[in-house]
C-alpha positions in Angstrom: 13.7 54.6 293.1 16.2 57.4 292.5 18.1 56.5 295.7 18.3 52.9 294.6 19.7 53.8 291.2 22.2 56.1 292.7 23.3 53.4 295.1 23.7 50.9 292.2 25.7 53.5 290.2 27.9 54.2 293.1 28.5 50.5 293.6 29.5 50.1 290.0 31.9 53.0 290.2 33.5 51.6 293.3 33.8 48.2 291.6 35.4 49.8 288.5 37.7 51.9 290.7 38.8 48.8 292.5 39.5 46.9 289.3 41.4 49.7 287.8 43.5 50.2 290.9 44.2 46.5 290.9 45.4 46.6 287.3 47.8 49.5 288.1 49.1 47.8 291.2 50.2 44.9 289.1 52.7 47.2 287.4 55.8 46.5 289.5 59.1 48.5 289.6 61.1 48.7 287.4 58.2 49.7 285.2 58.1 47.9 281.9 56.7 49.9 278.9 54.8 46.8 277.6 53.3 46.0 281.0 52.2 49.6 281.6 50.7 49.7 278.0 48.7 46.6 278.7 47.3 48.0 282.0 46.3 51.3 280.3 44.7 49.4 277.4 42.7 47.3 279.8 41.5 50.3 281.7 40.5 52.1 278.5 38.6 49.0 277.3 36.8 48.8 280.7 35.8 52.4 280.6 34.7 52.0 277.0 32.6 49.0 277.9 31.0 50.4 281.0 31.0 54.2 280.7 31.1 55.1 277.0 28.7 52.4 276.0 26.1 54.0 278.3 26.8 57.5 276.9 27.0 56.3 273.3 24.7 53.4 272.6 25.1 51.6 269.3 22.0 52.9 267.6 23.0 56.5 268.4 26.5 56.0 266.9 25.2 54.4 263.8 22.6 57.2 263.3 25.4 59.8 263.3 27.5 57.7 261.0 24.6 57.3 258.6 24.2 61.0 258.7 27.8 61.5 257.5 27.3 58.9 254.8 24.1 60.3 253.4 25.0 64.0 253.4 28.8 64.1 253.2 29.5 61.0 251.1 26.4 61.9 249.0 24.5 58.7 249.8 21.4 60.8 249.6 21.8 62.1 246.0 18.9 64.5 246.1 20.7 66.6 248.7 23.7 67.1 246.5 21.7 67.9 243.4 19.4 70.3 245.3 22.3 72.1 246.9 24.1 72.5 243.6 21.0 73.8 241.9 20.4 76.3 244.7 24.0 77.4 244.8 24.1 78.0 241.0 20.8 79.9 241.2 22.2 82.1 243.9 25.4 82.7 241.8 23.2 83.7 238.8 21.2 86.2 240.8 24.5 87.7 242.2 25.8 88.0 238.6 22.7 89.7 237.4 22.7 92.2 240.3 26.4 93.1 240.3 27.6 92.6 236.7 25.0 94.1 234.3 27.7 95.4 232.0 30.2 92.6 232.1 30.7 91.0 228.7 33.3 88.3 229.6 32.2 85.2 231.5 32.8 85.0 235.2 36.2 83.7 236.3 36.6 80.9 238.8 37.5 83.3 241.6 34.3 84.9 242.8 33.2 87.3 245.5 33.3 85.9 249.0 29.8 85.1 250.0 28.3 86.1 253.4 27.3 83.8 256.1 23.7 84.8 255.7 23.7 84.0 252.0 25.1 80.5 252.7 22.5 79.9 255.4 19.8 81.0 253.0 20.9 78.6 250.3 21.1 75.7 252.8 17.7 76.7 254.2 16.1 76.5 250.7 17.8 73.1 250.2 16.2 71.8 253.5 12.8 73.2 252.5 12.9 71.4 249.2 14.0 68.1 250.7 11.3 68.4 253.4 8.7 68.9 250.7 9.8 65.6 249.2 9.1 63.9 252.5 5.4 63.8 252.4 4.9 61.9 255.7 7.4 64.1 257.6 8.9 61.0 259.3 12.5 61.4 258.1 14.4 61.6 261.4 17.8 61.7 259.6 16.7 64.8 257.7 15.6 66.5 260.9 18.9 65.7 262.6 20.8 67.0 259.5 19.0 70.3 259.7 20.1 70.6 263.3 23.7 69.7 262.9 24.8 70.5 259.3 26.1 74.0 258.5 27.5 75.8 255.4 30.4 78.0 256.7 33.2 80.0 255.4 36.5 78.2 256.0 38.6 79.5 258.9 41.4 81.9 258.0 45.0 80.5 258.3 45.6 82.7 261.4 42.5 81.2 263.0 43.6 77.6 262.6 45.0 75.8 265.7 48.8 75.3 265.7 48.7 71.9 267.3 49.2 69.0 264.9 46.1 67.1 264.0 45.8 63.4 264.0 44.8 63.4 260.4 47.0 66.4 259.2 48.3 64.9 256.0 48.4 65.7 252.3 44.8 64.7 251.8 43.5 67.7 253.6 45.3 70.3 251.5 44.3 68.3 248.3 40.6 68.3 249.4 40.7 72.0 250.0 41.4 72.5 246.3 37.7 71.9 245.7 36.0 74.0 248.5 35.6 77.0 246.1 33.7 75.1 243.4 30.2 75.3 244.7 30.1 79.1 245.3 33.1 80.1 243.3 34.6 81.1 246.6 35.7 79.0 249.6 32.9 77.5 251.7 32.6 74.2 253.5 29.9 71.9 254.7 30.5 71.1 258.4 28.7 69.3 261.2 28.4 70.4 264.8 29.4 67.6 267.2 26.8 67.4 270.0 27.9 66.0 273.3 28.6 63.2 274.0 29.2 62.3 270.3 32.3 64.5 270.3 33.9 61.7 272.4 33.5 59.3 269.4 34.2 61.6 266.5 36.9 64.2 266.5 37.0 67.6 264.8 39.8 66.4 262.5 37.6 63.5 261.2 34.8 65.9 260.4 37.3 68.0 258.5 38.2 64.8 256.5 34.5 64.3 255.7 34.3 68.0 254.7 37.2 67.5 252.2 35.6 64.4 250.7 32.3 66.2 250.4 33.8 69.2 248.5 35.6 66.7 246.3 32.5 64.8 245.4 30.3 67.9 245.1 32.8 69.3 242.5 32.5 66.2 240.4 28.7 66.0 240.7 28.4 69.7 239.8 30.5 69.3 236.7 28.4 66.3 235.6 25.2 68.2 236.1 26.4 71.3 234.3 27.6 69.4 231.3 24.4 67.4 231.1 22.4 70.7 231.2 24.1 71.9 228.0 22.0 69.4 226.0 18.9 71.0 227.5 19.7 74.4 225.9 17.2 74.2 223.0 18.5 77.1 220.8 22.0 75.6 220.9 21.0 72.1 219.7 18.1 72.7 217.2 16.1 75.4 215.4 14.2 77.4 217.9 11.7 78.8 217.2 10.7 76.3 214.5 11.3 77.1 210.8 8.6 78.7 208.7 5.9 76.5 207.5 3.0 76.8 205.0 1.6 79.0 203.8 4.4 81.5 204.5 7.1 79.1 203.3 5.3 78.8 199.9 5.8 82.5 199.2 9.0 83.8 197.6 9.8 85.9 200.7 9.2 82.9 202.9 11.4 80.6 200.9 14.2 83.2 200.9 13.8 83.6 204.7 13.8 79.8 205.2 17.0 79.4 203.2 18.7 82.2 205.1 17.8 80.6 208.4 18.8 77.2 207.3 22.2 78.4 206.2 22.7 80.3 209.4 21.7 77.1 211.4 24.1 75.0 209.4 27.1 77.3 209.8 26.5 77.5 213.6 26.2 73.7 213.8 29.5 73.2 211.9 31.2 75.7 214.2 30.0 73.9 217.3 30.5 70.3 216.2 33.9 69.9 217.8 32.7 71.6 220.9 29.8 69.2 221.3 32.1 66.2 220.8 34.5 67.5 223.4 31.7 68.2 225.9 30.2 64.7 225.3 33.6 63.2 226.0 34.0 65.3 229.1 30.5 64.3 230.3 31.4 60.6 229.8 34.7 60.9 231.7 33.2 62.8 234.6 30.2 60.5 234.8 32.3 57.4 234.9 34.7 58.8 237.5 31.7 59.9 239.6 30.0 56.5 239.2 33.2 54.7 240.1 33.8 56.8 243.2 30.3 56.9 244.5 28.8 53.7 243.2 31.7 51.4 243.8 34.3 52.7 246.2 32.1 54.6 248.7 29.2 52.2 248.6 31.3 49.0 248.9 33.6 50.3 251.6 30.6 51.7 253.6 28.7 48.4 253.3 31.8 46.6 254.3 32.2 48.8 257.4 28.5 48.4 258.3 28.7 44.6 258.0 31.5 44.5 260.5 29.3 46.5 263.0 26.2 44.3 262.4 28.2 41.0 262.6 28.6 41.5 266.3 24.8 40.8 266.6 24.7 37.9 264.2 25.2 34.2 264.6 28.4 32.6 263.2 26.4 31.0 260.4 24.9 34.4 259.5 28.3 36.0 259.6 29.9 33.5 257.3 27.1 33.8 254.8 27.2 37.6 254.8 30.9 37.5 254.0 30.4 35.2 251.1 30.3 37.1 247.7 26.9 35.9 246.6 25.4 37.0 243.2 22.4 38.6 244.9 23.1 41.1 247.6 19.6 41.7 248.8 20.1 39.5 251.9 23.3 41.3 252.9 22.0 44.8 252.2 18.9 44.2 254.2 21.0 44.3 257.4 22.8 47.5 256.5 21.9 51.2 257.0 20.1 52.9 254.3 22.1 53.7 251.2 20.6 55.4 248.1 17.0 55.1 249.3 17.2 51.7 250.9 15.1 51.0 254.1 16.7 51.3 257.5 17.8 48.1 259.2 16.0 47.3 262.3 19.3 46.5 264.0 20.2 50.2 263.6 16.9 51.8 264.7 16.2 50.2 268.1 18.3 48.9 270.8 15.9 46.0 271.3 16.7 44.6 267.9 20.3 44.2 268.8 19.4 41.5 271.3 16.5 40.1 269.2 18.3 36.8 268.4 18.2 34.8 271.6 18.1 31.5 269.8 21.7 32.1 268.4 24.9 32.5 270.2 26.0 36.0 269.2 29.0 38.1 270.1 28.7 41.2 272.2 28.2 44.5 270.4 31.4 46.4 269.7 32.3 49.1 272.3 32.5 52.7 271.2 36.3 52.8 271.3 36.7 49.8 269.0 34.1 51.3 266.6 35.9 54.6 266.6 39.3 53.0 265.8 37.7 51.0 263.0 36.0 54.2 261.7 39.4 55.9 261.5 40.7 53.0 259.5 37.7 53.1 257.3 38.2 56.8 256.7 41.9 56.4 255.9 41.1 53.7 253.4 38.4 55.8 251.8 40.9 58.7 251.4 43.4 56.5 249.6 40.7 54.7 247.4 39.3 58.1 246.3 42.8 59.2 245.2 42.3 62.3 247.4 45.8 61.8 248.8 47.4 62.0 245.4 48.4 65.6 244.8 49.0 65.3 241.1 45.6 63.6 240.4 43.7 66.1 242.5 45.4 69.1 240.8 44.6 67.6 237.3 41.0 67.0 238.3 40.7 70.5 239.7 42.0 71.9 236.5 39.5 69.8 234.5 36.6 71.2 236.6 37.9 74.7 236.0 38.1 74.2 232.3 34.5 72.7 232.2 33.2 75.8 234.0 35.0 78.1 231.7 33.8 76.4 228.5 30.2 76.3 229.8 30.3 80.0 230.6 31.4 80.9 227.1 28.8 78.6 225.5 26.1 80.2 227.6 27.4 83.6 226.5 27.3 82.6 222.9 23.7 81.5 223.2 22.7 85.0 224.4 24.7 86.7 221.6 23.1 84.5 218.9 19.7 85.2 220.2 20.4 88.9 220.0 21.7 88.5 216.4 18.5 86.6 215.5 16.4 89.4 216.8 18.4 91.9 214.7 18.1 89.8 211.5 14.5 88.5 211.9 12.7 91.1 213.9 14.7 94.3 213.4 15.5 94.8 217.1 18.9 96.5 217.0 21.1 97.4 219.9 23.2 100.3 218.7 25.5 100.2 221.7 26.7 96.6 221.1 28.4 95.0 218.2 27.1 91.4 218.5 28.8 90.1 215.4 32.2 91.1 216.8 31.3 89.6 220.1 30.2 86.3 218.4 33.6 86.0 216.6 35.5 86.7 219.9 33.3 84.3 221.8 33.8 81.5 219.3 37.5 82.0 219.4 37.4 81.7 223.2 35.2 78.6 222.9 37.7 77.0 220.7 40.5 77.8 223.1 38.4 76.5 226.0 37.7 73.3 224.1 41.4 72.7 223.6 42.1 73.4 227.3 39.3 70.9 228.2 40.7 68.4 225.8 44.1 68.7 227.5 42.6 68.5 231.0 40.9 65.2 230.1 44.1 63.8 228.8 45.9 64.9 232.0 43.3 63.2 234.2 43.3 59.9 232.2 47.1 60.0 232.0 47.4 60.3 235.7 44.9 57.4 236.2 47.1 55.2 234.0 50.2 56.2 235.9 48.5 55.3 239.2 47.3 52.0 237.8 50.8 51.1 236.6 52.3 52.1 240.0 49.8 50.0 242.0 50.1 47.1 239.6 53.9 47.3 240.2 53.4 47.2 243.9 50.7 44.5 243.6 48.3 46.7 245.6 44.7 47.5 245.0 42.3 49.8 246.6 42.2 49.8 250.4 46.0 50.2 250.7 46.6 53.5 252.3 49.5 55.4 253.8 47.3 56.9 256.4 47.1 55.0 259.6 49.7 52.4 260.8 47.3 49.5 260.9 44.9 48.2 258.3 43.4 45.8 260.9 41.7 46.8 264.1 42.1 44.4 266.9 38.7 43.8 268.4 39.6 43.5 272.1 36.0 43.2 273.1 35.8 39.6 271.9 34.0 40.5 268.6 35.1 40.1 265.0 38.3 41.8 264.0 37.8 44.7 261.5 39.8 44.6 258.3 40.0 47.5 255.9 38.1 47.1 252.7 40.2 46.0 249.7 38.5 46.4 246.4 39.7 46.2 242.8 42.1 48.5 241.1 41.8 51.4 238.7 41.8 49.0 235.8 38.0 48.7 236.2 37.6 52.4 235.5 40.2 52.5 232.8 38.4 49.6 230.9 35.2 51.6 230.9 37.0 54.7 229.6 38.8 52.7 226.9 35.5 51.2 225.8 33.8 54.5 225.5 36.7 56.5 224.1 35.8 59.2 221.6 37.8 60.4 218.6 37.4 63.8 217.0 38.7 64.7 213.6 40.8 67.9 214.1 42.0 69.2 210.7 44.8 67.0 209.6 44.9 64.5 212.5 42.6 62.8 214.9 42.6 63.9 218.5 41.9 61.1 221.0 40.1 62.7 223.9 40.3 59.8 226.3 
């Protein structure tokens, strides 16, 4: 049996060698560039159909692409949330161990973590996600544990000097956010197992790394702002006020009035801060929802539909492209996104040919899918505004201002708890003047609130500028400067891939205008959004 298979393989190789030699022999002297290009393209297509398709079957390709979508593009939301929580917990432990006497909040620039600490955080994340999988049948999670790593970014002297295919402005912009998760640069990367490195290049993984850092920064800012409302002492009386019978006594009534006045003065001092934090939470939530829920999801589903259309009949293809009101039929043939079930066409090779009653096109060869994937990635970069240096710098400044304000608010909570202990229980710390620290912290909180207000205006202002520029050009999302072609010629006889083109920024700006918040600031009103 082995000798027979070897003989068949040798016969196929000889046949391919003969065909390729015949193609090259057709190139006559003087050699024409167009004729030589056609011959080389035909040979590459033949190798992709016969050799690469054996090394990289379609289900294997889609499994790795789904891995990138779930963990780098945050399609699996619990991974991002768990990683952020574990990273913040690690940072808190480090602060307690190394900064017992620090009175000012931690700056954005932190201590460089070690590889072992990063691996420990990722290992705890995997253990929590594995505990959620009660059946233990999540193959994607097992593959992610084998391939995904949290690493320190390479130093400039360690980077290759050869130009990368995707070396463009978007990479430097994405690297602005790689120090948000641990307050020091670290990146989520994926090891490329053979032969998958023939399909996906290292530069494309770097693009996914930049997008992941970008989305993680937004998700972390959203979670941290939302957690402010869970701080009970900051939002209401805690512990609860005195009740009968103590409140009926003269001493109890005096204590109750004192505590109520103290609570009222603190609420008045924090009123503008809560309004600003609420506006920031709304802004970050809407941007995150727009990026993840509309841009990434729609472009990913558009790309997956193109892959699955090679196995569908013409009637199924036309119906899947029709913008129906209900998307349950079209989503059922896609990879899992946000908890959806896996498509059978992506899990087994047999399901690819499970439609014998229809006339279906041949599956796309790996080279065509790789070219389409590069176009999908380039379109995604443009749609996420990651290639716009001004917007990314404004958004990075907003994330920094959010972290700074939250740090001072958390510090204020600890100071006020110590003051309450002094006033109510008589627990006095002779080495610390908490009243002076409270005044200084409130002053810094007011400054941080104004910086956050300015950061929100900068982000929204840049969004309006980009919307005006794209309206002037008549362009919507999906128009990108990366990549020379927006359409991928499907030379394998399949359906031509066209880059996803969605709506413009006006959808996001309409939501921001509808939910705009106005805060009265002394003589004038300050419009946050």
